[in-house]
N, CA, C and O atoms as a printed pandas DataFrame, in Angstrom:
     atom_number atom_name residue_name chain_id  residue_number  x_coord  y_coord  z_coord
0              1         N          MET        A               1  -39.268   10.736  -78.906
1              2        CA          MET        A               1  -38.539   11.120  -77.712
2              3         C          MET        A               1  -38.191   12.589  -77.791
3              4         O          MET        A               1  -37.746   13.066  -78.835
4              5         N          SER        A               2  -38.386   13.314  -76.702
5              6        CA          SER        A               2  -38.055   14.738  -76.706
6              7         C          SER        A               2  -36.526   14.900  -76.688
7              8         O          SER        A               2  -35.779   14.020  -76.261
8              9         N          THR        A               3  -36.110   16.062  -77.170
9             10        CA          THR        A               3  -34.666   16.315  -77.217
10            11         C          THR        A               3  -34.148   16.552  -75.810
11            12         O          THR        A               3  -34.681   17.378  -75.069
12            13         N          ILE        A               4  -33.105   15.820  -75.450
13            14        CA          ILE        A               4  -32.448   16.020  -74.168
14            15         C          ILE        A               4  -30.943   16.192  -74.412
15            16         O          ILE        A               4  -30.408   15.733  -75.421
16            17         N          ASN        A               5  -30.284   16.853  -73.481
17            18        CA          ASN        A               5  -28.851   17.096  -73.701
18            19         C          ASN        A               5  -28.014   15.918  -73.179
19            20         O          ASN        A               5  -28.516   15.015  -72.510
20            21         N          LYS        A               6  -26.726   15.969  -73.513
21            22        CA          LYS        A               6  -25.832   14.860  -73.183
22            23         C          LYS        A               6  -25.695   14.620  -71.683
23            24         O          LYS        A               6  -25.507   13.481  -71.254
24            25         N          ASP        A               7  -25.789   15.686  -70.879
25            26        CA          ASP        A               7  -25.698   15.521  -69.421
26            27         C          ASP        A               7  -26.913   14.743  -68.903
27            28         O          ASP        A               7  -26.781   13.883  -68.032
28            29         N          GLU        A               8  -28.096   15.053  -69.447
29            30        CA          GLU        A               8  -29.310   14.339  -69.058
30            31         C          GLU        A               8  -29.230   12.876  -69.511
31            32         O          GLU        A               8  -29.623   11.969  -68.777
32            33         N          ILE        A               9  -28.721   12.661  -70.717
33            34        CA          ILE        A               9  -28.549   11.290  -71.210
34            35         C          ILE        A               9  -27.593   10.523  -70.314
35            36         O          ILE        A               9  -27.876    9.389  -69.928
36            37         N          LEU        A              10  -26.437   11.146  -69.973
37            38        CA          LEU        A              10  -25.443   10.476  -69.118
38            39         C          LEU        A              10  -26.066   10.115  -67.780
39            40         O          LEU        A              10  -25.819    9.022  -67.269
40            41         N          GLY        A              11  -26.857   10.991  -67.203
41            42        CA          GLY        A              11  -27.513   10.694  -65.934
42            43         C          GLY        A              11  -28.382    9.460  -66.038
43            44         O          GLY        A              11  -28.357    8.602  -65.156
44            45         N          LYS        A              12  -29.160    9.362  -67.122
45            46        CA          LYS        A              12  -30.022    8.194  -67.312
46            47         C          LYS        A              12  -29.199    6.953  -67.609
47            48         O          LYS        A              12  -29.550    5.861  -67.162
48            49         N          VAL        A              13  -28.096    7.101  -68.367
49            50        CA          VAL        A              13  -27.236    5.959  -68.713
50            51         C          VAL        A              13  -26.640    5.372  -67.419
51            52         O          VAL        A              13  -26.546    4.152  -67.283
52            53         N          LYS        A              14  -26.243    6.224  -66.485
53            54        CA          LYS        A              14  -25.717    5.733  -65.200
54            55         C          LYS        A              14  -26.739    4.853  -64.508
55            56         O          LYS        A              14  -26.385    3.808  -63.962
56            57         N          GLY        A              15  -27.997    5.258  -64.521
57            58        CA          GLY        A              15  -29.066    4.453  -63.936
58            59         C          GLY        A              15  -29.286    3.150  -64.682
59            60         O          GLY        A              15  -29.573    2.115  -64.080
60            61         N          VAL        A              16  -29.150    3.211  -65.996
61            62        CA          VAL        A              16  -29.303    2.002  -66.820
62            63         C          VAL        A              16  -28.241    0.991  -66.472
63            64         O          VAL        A              16  -28.538   -0.198  -66.363
64            65         N          PHE        A              17  -26.987    1.435  -66.290
65            66        CA          PHE        A              17  -25.907    0.523  -65.923
66            67         C          PHE        A              17  -26.215   -0.126  -64.584
67            68         O          PHE        A              17  -26.000   -1.330  -64.437
68            69         N          LYS        A              18  -26.704    0.612  -63.611
69            70        CA          LYS        A              18  -27.032    0.035  -62.317
70            71         C          LYS        A              18  -28.145   -1.001  -62.462
71            72         O          LYS        A              18  -28.095   -2.062  -61.841
72            73         N          ALA        A              19  -29.137   -0.693  -63.275
73            74        CA          ALA        A              19  -30.247   -1.640  -63.475
74            75         C          ALA        A              19  -29.769   -2.908  -64.183
75            76         O          ALA        A              19  -30.228   -4.004  -63.862
76            77         N          ALA        A              20  -28.859   -2.769  -65.137
77            78        CA          ALA        A              20  -28.407   -3.891  -65.935
78            79         C          ALA        A              20  -27.324   -4.722  -65.236
79            80         O          ALA        A              20  -27.253   -5.937  -65.419
80            81         N          MET        A              21  -26.480   -4.054  -64.432
81            82        CA          MET        A              21  -25.293   -4.727  -63.909
82            83         C          MET        A              21  -25.153   -4.700  -62.401
83            84         O          MET        A              21  -24.224   -5.303  -61.864
84            85         N          GLY        A              22  -26.038   -4.024  -61.707
85            86        CA          GLY        A              22  -25.994   -3.986  -60.242
86            87         C          GLY        A              22  -25.654   -2.610  -59.711
87            88         O          GLY        A              22  -25.023   -1.799  -60.389
88            89         N          ASP        A              23  -26.084   -2.362  -58.480
89            90        CA          ASP        A              23  -25.919   -1.048  -57.841
90            91         C          ASP        A              23  -24.476   -0.646  -57.610
91            92         O          ASP        A              23  -24.188    0.539  -57.439
92            93         N          ASN        A              24  -23.559   -1.609  -57.602
93            94        CA          ASN        A              24  -22.160   -1.256  -57.320
94            95         C          ASN        A              24  -21.395   -0.781  -58.555
95            96         O          ASN        A              24  -20.224   -0.417  -58.451
96            97         N          VAL        A              25  -22.042   -0.780  -59.719
97            98        CA          VAL        A              25  -21.377   -0.352  -60.959
98            99         C          VAL        A              25  -21.471    1.169  -61.090
99           100         O          VAL        A              25  -22.564    1.730  -61.157
100          101         N          GLU        A              26  -20.325    1.817  -61.125
101          102        CA          GLU        A              26  -20.214    3.255  -61.299
102          103         C          GLU        A              26  -19.576    3.542  -62.647
103          104         O          GLU        A              26  -18.523    2.986  -62.960
104          105         N          VAL        A              27  -20.189    4.393  -63.442
105          106        CA          VAL        A              27  -19.615    4.752  -64.748
106          107         C          VAL        A              27  -19.617    6.255  -64.913
107          108         O          VAL        A              27  -20.369    6.966  -64.246
108          109         N          ASP        A              28  -18.771    6.731  -65.806
109          110        CA          ASP        A              28  -18.765    8.129  -66.211
110          111         C          ASP        A              28  -18.505    8.177  -67.704
111          112         O          ASP        A              28  -18.438    7.133  -68.354
112          113         N          MET        A              29  -18.358    9.367  -68.253
113          114        CA          MET        A              29  -18.218    9.530  -69.688
114          115         C          MET        A              29  -16.971    8.823  -70.236
115          116         O          MET        A              29  -16.929    8.491  -71.420
116          117         N          ASN        A              30  -15.966    8.590  -69.400
117          118        CA          ASN        A              30  -14.725    7.970  -69.866
118          119         C          ASN        A              30  -14.675    6.454  -69.677
119          120         O          ASN        A              30  -13.667    5.821  -69.991
120          121         N          THR        A              31  -15.758    5.872  -69.164
121          122        CA          THR        A              31  -15.785    4.426  -68.913
122          123         C          THR        A              31  -15.873    3.647  -70.218
123          124         O          THR        A              31  -16.696    3.946  -71.083
124          125         N          GLU        A              32  -15.009    2.637  -70.343
125          126        CA          GLU        A              32  -15.031    1.734  -71.484
126          127         C          GLU        A              32  -15.253    0.319  -70.999
127          128         O          GLU        A              32  -14.986    0.007  -69.839
128          129         N          LYS        A              33  -15.733   -0.526  -71.867
129          130        CA          LYS        A              33  -16.126   -1.900  -71.515
130          131         C          LYS        A              33  -15.061   -2.657  -70.715
131          132         O          LYS        A              33  -15.402   -3.275  -69.707
132          133         N          PRO        A              34  -13.782   -2.636  -71.124
133          134        CA          PRO        A              34  -12.783   -3.410  -70.357
134          135         C          PRO        A              34  -12.593   -2.937  -68.910
135          136         O          PRO        A              34  -12.021   -3.658  -68.092
136          137         N          MET        A              35  -13.064   -1.747  -68.601
137          138        CA          MET        A              35  -12.884   -1.177  -67.252
138          139         C          MET        A              35  -13.944   -1.675  -66.263
139          140         O          MET        A              35  -13.816   -1.446  -65.061
140          141         N          VAL        A              36  -14.977   -2.345  -66.750
141          142        CA          VAL        A              36  -16.089   -2.771  -65.915
142          143         C          VAL        A              36  -16.170   -4.282  -65.935
143          144         O          VAL        A              36  -16.577   -4.873  -66.936
144          145         N          ALA        A              37  -15.780   -4.922  -64.819
145          146        CA          ALA        A              37  -15.757   -6.375  -64.722
146          147         C          ALA        A              37  -17.119   -6.991  -65.008
147          148         O          ALA        A              37  -17.207   -8.072  -65.592
148          149         N          GLU        A              38  -18.181   -6.302  -64.595
149          150        CA          GLU        A              38  -19.527   -6.830  -64.775
150          151         C          GLU        A              38  -20.026   -6.746  -66.241
151          152         O          GLU        A              38  -21.038   -7.357  -66.587
152          153         N          TRP        A              39  -19.332   -6.010  -67.066
153          154        CA          TRP        A              39  -19.769   -5.783  -68.454
154          155         C          TRP        A              39  -19.338   -6.968  -69.335
155          156         O          TRP        A              39  -18.468   -6.842  -70.196
156          157         N          ASP        A              40  -19.978   -8.123  -69.089
157          158        CA          ASP        A              40  -19.722   -9.307  -69.889
158          159         C          ASP        A              40  -20.800   -9.431  -70.965
159          160         O          ASP        A              40  -21.622   -8.528  -71.120
160          161         N          SER        A              41  -20.805  -10.512  -71.691
161          162        CA          SER        A              41  -21.733  -10.652  -72.813
162          163         C          SER        A              41  -23.166  -10.695  -72.360
163          164         O          SER        A              41  -24.022  -10.120  -73.033
164          165         N          LEU        A              42  -23.482  -11.344  -71.253
165          166        CA          LEU        A              42  -24.843  -11.407  -70.750
166          167         C          LEU        A              42  -25.301  -10.020  -70.302
167          168         O          LEU        A              42  -26.397   -9.576  -70.644
168          169         N          ASN        A              43  -24.462   -9.354  -69.547
169          170        CA          ASN        A              43  -24.853   -8.015  -69.071
170          171         C          ASN        A              43  -24.861   -6.991  -70.200
171          172         O          ASN        A              43  -25.503   -5.948  -70.076
172          173         N          HIS        A              44  -24.165   -7.265  -71.290
173          174        CA          HIS        A              44  -24.248   -6.379  -72.463
174          175         C          HIS        A              44  -25.675   -6.454  -73.016
175          176         O          HIS        A              44  -26.254   -5.435  -73.391
176          177         N          LEU        A              45  -26.235   -7.666  -73.063
177          178        CA          LEU        A              45  -27.624   -7.832  -73.510
178          179         C          LEU        A              45  -28.592   -7.135  -72.555
179          180         O          LEU        A              45  -29.540   -6.483  -72.992
180          181         N          ASN        A              46  -28.349   -7.274  -71.237
181          182        CA          ASN        A              46  -29.161   -6.572  -70.252
182          183         C          ASN        A              46  -29.100   -5.064  -70.455
183          184         O          ASN        A              46  -30.106   -4.366  -70.332
184          185         N          LEU        A              47  -27.897   -4.571  -70.769
185          186        CA          LEU        A              47  -27.684   -3.145  -71.008
186          187         C          LEU        A              47  -28.504   -2.681  -72.222
187          188         O          LEU        A              47  -29.153   -1.636  -72.180
188          189         N          VAL        A              48  -28.464   -3.471  -73.300
189          190        CA          VAL        A              48  -29.212   -3.132  -74.509
190          191         C          VAL        A              48  -30.703   -3.048  -74.212
191          192         O          VAL        A              48  -31.369   -2.099  -74.626
192          193         N          VAL        A              49  -31.228   -4.035  -73.498
193          194        CA          VAL        A              49  -32.654   -4.067  -73.164
194          195         C          VAL        A              49  -33.028   -2.832  -72.340
195          196         O          VAL        A              49  -34.035   -2.177  -72.610
196          197         N          GLU        A              50  -32.210   -2.524  -71.338
197          198        CA          GLU        A              50  -32.473   -1.369  -70.463
198          199         C          GLU        A              50  -32.368   -0.054  -71.235
199          200         O          GLU        A              50  -33.183    0.845  -71.026
200          201         N          LEU        A              51  -31.389    0.073  -72.116
201          202        CA          LEU        A              51  -31.246    1.286  -72.943
202          203         C          LEU        A              51  -32.455    1.478  -73.828
203          204         O          LEU        A              51  -33.016    2.571  -73.910
204          205         N          GLU        A              52  -32.858    0.387  -74.502
205          206        CA          GLU        A              52  -33.999    0.485  -75.402
206          207         C          GLU        A              52  -35.276    0.872  -74.629
207          208         O          GLU        A              52  -36.066    1.691  -75.100
208          209         N          SER        A              53  -35.461    0.293  -73.478
209          210        CA          SER        A              53  -36.638    0.586  -72.663
210          211         C          SER        A              53  -36.620    2.010  -72.113
211          212         O          SER        A              53  -37.615    2.729  -72.195
212          213         N          THR        A              54  -35.495    2.403  -71.562
213          214        CA          THR        A              54  -35.369    3.736  -70.944
214          215         C          THR        A              54  -35.510    4.862  -71.961
215          216         O          THR        A              54  -36.152    5.878  -71.692
216          217         N          PHE        A              55  -34.903    4.673  -73.132
217          218        CA          PHE        A              55  -34.868    5.777  -74.118
218          219         C          PHE        A              55  -35.867    5.569  -75.267
219          220         O          PHE        A              55  -35.918    6.384  -76.189
220          221         N          GLY        A              56  -36.661    4.491  -75.221
221          222        CA          GLY        A              56  -37.665    4.263  -76.246
222          223         C          GLY        A              56  -37.053    4.036  -77.617
223          224         O          GLY        A              56  -37.579    4.512  -78.623
224          225         N          LEU        A              57  -35.955    3.317  -77.658
225          226        CA          LEU        A              57  -35.224    3.067  -78.899
226          227         C          LEU        A              57  -35.355    1.622  -79.341
227          228         O          LEU        A              57  -35.702    0.740  -78.556
228          229         N          ASP        A              58  -35.074    1.404  -80.602
229          230        CA          ASP        A              58  -34.898    0.064  -81.162
230          231         C          ASP        A              58  -33.523    0.086  -81.804
231          232         O          ASP        A              58  -33.377    0.479  -82.961
232          233         N          LEU        A              59  -32.519   -0.336  -81.054
233          234        CA          LEU        A              59  -31.143   -0.265  -81.547
234          235         C          LEU        A              59  -30.886   -1.300  -82.634
235          236         O          LEU        A              59  -31.368   -2.430  -82.561
236          237         N          SER        A              60  -30.118   -0.894  -83.645
237          238        CA          SER        A              60  -29.740   -1.804  -84.725
238          239         C          SER        A              60  -28.599   -2.707  -84.242
239          240         O          SER        A              60  -27.938   -2.424  -83.243
240          241         N          MET        A              61  -28.392   -3.794  -84.979
241          242        CA          MET        A              61  -27.280   -4.693  -84.652
242          243         C          MET        A              61  -25.947   -3.915  -84.649
243          244         O          MET        A              61  -25.110   -4.102  -83.766
244          245         N          LYS        A              62  -25.771   -3.049  -85.643
245          246        CA          LYS        A              62  -24.550   -2.253  -85.736
246          247         C          LYS        A              62  -24.376   -1.383  -84.503
247          248         O          LYS        A              62  -23.279   -1.305  -83.949
248          249         N          GLU        A              63  -25.454   -0.723  -84.065
249          250        CA          GLU        A              63  -25.376    0.126  -82.879
250          251         C          GLU        A              63  -25.072   -0.720  -81.629
251          252         O          GLU        A              63  -24.276   -0.313  -80.783
252          253         N          ILE        A              64  -25.697   -1.871  -81.520
253          254        CA          ILE        A              64  -25.459   -2.743  -80.358
254          255         C          ILE        A              64  -23.998   -3.139  -80.294
255          256         O          ILE        A              64  -23.414   -3.152  -79.210
256          257         N          GLU        A              65  -23.387   -3.465  -81.438
257          258        CA          GLU        A              65  -21.974   -3.831  -81.469
258          259         C          GLU        A              65  -21.075   -2.668  -81.111
259          260         O          GLU        A              65  -19.972   -2.869  -80.602
260          261         N          GLU        A              66  -21.540   -1.425  -81.377
261          262        CA          GLU        A              66  -20.747   -0.218  -81.099
262          263         C          GLU        A              66  -20.835    0.229  -79.654
263          264         O          GLU        A              66  -20.130    1.160  -79.265
264          265         N          LEU        A              67  -21.666   -0.391  -78.853
265          266        CA          LEU        A              67  -21.840   -0.002  -77.457
266          267         C          LEU        A              67  -20.667   -0.500  -76.629
267          268         O          LEU        A              67  -20.823   -1.441  -75.851
268          269         N          THR        A              68  -19.502    0.105  -76.777
269          270        CA          THR        A              68  -18.304   -0.373  -76.091
270          271         C          THR        A              68  -17.763    0.670  -75.111
271          272         O          THR        A              68  -16.738    0.435  -74.470
272          273         N          SER        A              69  -18.423    1.796  -74.988
273          274        CA          SER        A              69  -18.027    2.822  -74.020
274          275         C          SER        A              69  -19.226    3.684  -73.685
275          276         O          SER        A              69  -20.176    3.771  -74.463
276          277         N          VAL        A              70  -19.182    4.319  -72.529
277          278        CA          VAL        A              70  -20.282    5.201  -72.142
278          279         C          VAL        A              70  -20.377    6.359  -73.118
279          280         O          VAL        A              70  -21.476    6.781  -73.479
280          281         N          LYS        A              71  -19.230    6.877  -73.548
281          282        CA          LYS        A              71  -19.213    7.992  -74.506
282          283         C          LYS        A              71  -19.958    7.606  -75.798
283          284         O          LYS        A              71  -20.754    8.388  -76.317
284          285         N          LYS        A              72  -19.695    6.416  -76.299
285          286        CA          LYS        A              72  -20.340    5.952  -77.536
286          287         C          LYS        A              72  -21.851    5.768  -77.313
287          288         O          LYS        A              72  -22.655    6.108  -78.181
288          289         N          ILE        A              73  -22.222    5.236  -76.165
289          290        CA          ILE        A              73  -23.634    5.045  -75.830
290          291         C          ILE        A              73  -24.345    6.404  -75.840
291          292         O          ILE        A              73  -25.417    6.540  -76.432
292          293         N          VAL        A              74  -23.749    7.407  -75.186
293          294        CA          VAL        A              74  -24.345    8.740  -75.131
294          295         C          VAL        A              74  -24.419    9.342  -76.534
295          296         O          VAL        A              74  -25.412    9.986  -76.874
296          297         N          GLU        A              75  -23.381    9.140  -77.355
297          298        CA          GLU        A              75  -23.396    9.665  -78.736
298          299         C          GLU        A              75  -24.527    9.048  -79.555
299          300         O          GLU        A              75  -25.235    9.753  -80.274
300          301         N          ILE        A              76  -24.694    7.711  -79.443
301          302        CA          ILE        A              76  -25.747    7.042  -80.207
302          303         C          ILE        A              76  -27.114    7.548  -79.792
303          304         O          ILE        A              76  -27.949    7.868  -80.639
304          305         N          ILE        A              77  -27.345    7.622  -78.480
305          306        CA          ILE        A              77  -28.634    8.068  -77.983
306          307         C          ILE        A              77  -28.885    9.515  -78.392
307          308         O          ILE        A              77  -29.981    9.863  -78.831
308          309         N          SER        A              78  -27.864   10.356  -78.245
309          310        CA          SER        A              78  -27.984   11.765  -78.594
310          311         C          SER        A              78  -28.305   11.933  -80.082
311          312         O          SER        A              78  -29.127   12.776  -80.440
312          313         N          SER        A              79  -27.675   11.154  -80.941
313          314        CA          SER        A              79  -27.926   11.261  -82.362
314          315         C          SER        A              79  -29.354   10.818  -82.712
315          316         O          SER        A              79  -29.961   11.333  -83.651
316          317         N          ARG        A              80  -29.871    9.870  -81.954
317          318        CA          ARG        A              80  -31.231    9.384  -82.195
318          319         C          ARG        A              80  -32.266   10.330  -81.630
319          320         O          ARG        A              80  -33.409   10.333  -82.086
320          321         N          ALA        A              81  -31.892   11.136  -80.644
321          322        CA          ALA        A              81  -32.822   12.071  -80.004
322          323         C          ALA        A              81  -32.948   13.368  -80.788
323          324         O          ALA        A              81  -33.879   14.145  -80.577
324          325         N          ALA        A              82  -31.995   13.597  -81.699
325          326        CA          ALA        A              82  -31.981   14.879  -82.435
326          327         C          ALA        A              82  -33.125   14.980  -83.421
327          328         O          ALA        A              82  -33.256   15.988  -84.115
C-alpha cells in the first residue's frame, strides 16, 4: 500500500463506516464506539471486513479488538502504511 496521510485515511474510513453500517452513519476523528448505535458486534465484523478490503490489510486479532474509535482505526492503518 502506498503511503497516505491521516486525512486521506480518515476520508476512506468515513466511507468504510457507511459501507459497513449504513449511509446515515457519520463519524469523525473523535467518534468512539459507544457514540454510534449501529456499531454493534455484527457491524464491528462488517467494519473489519471493509477496512481490510479497502486498505489491503490483514488485521490481527489484537488490532481488531483495539478498533474502538475512529482515532485508533486511523492510527492502526497509518502505522501499517508507513
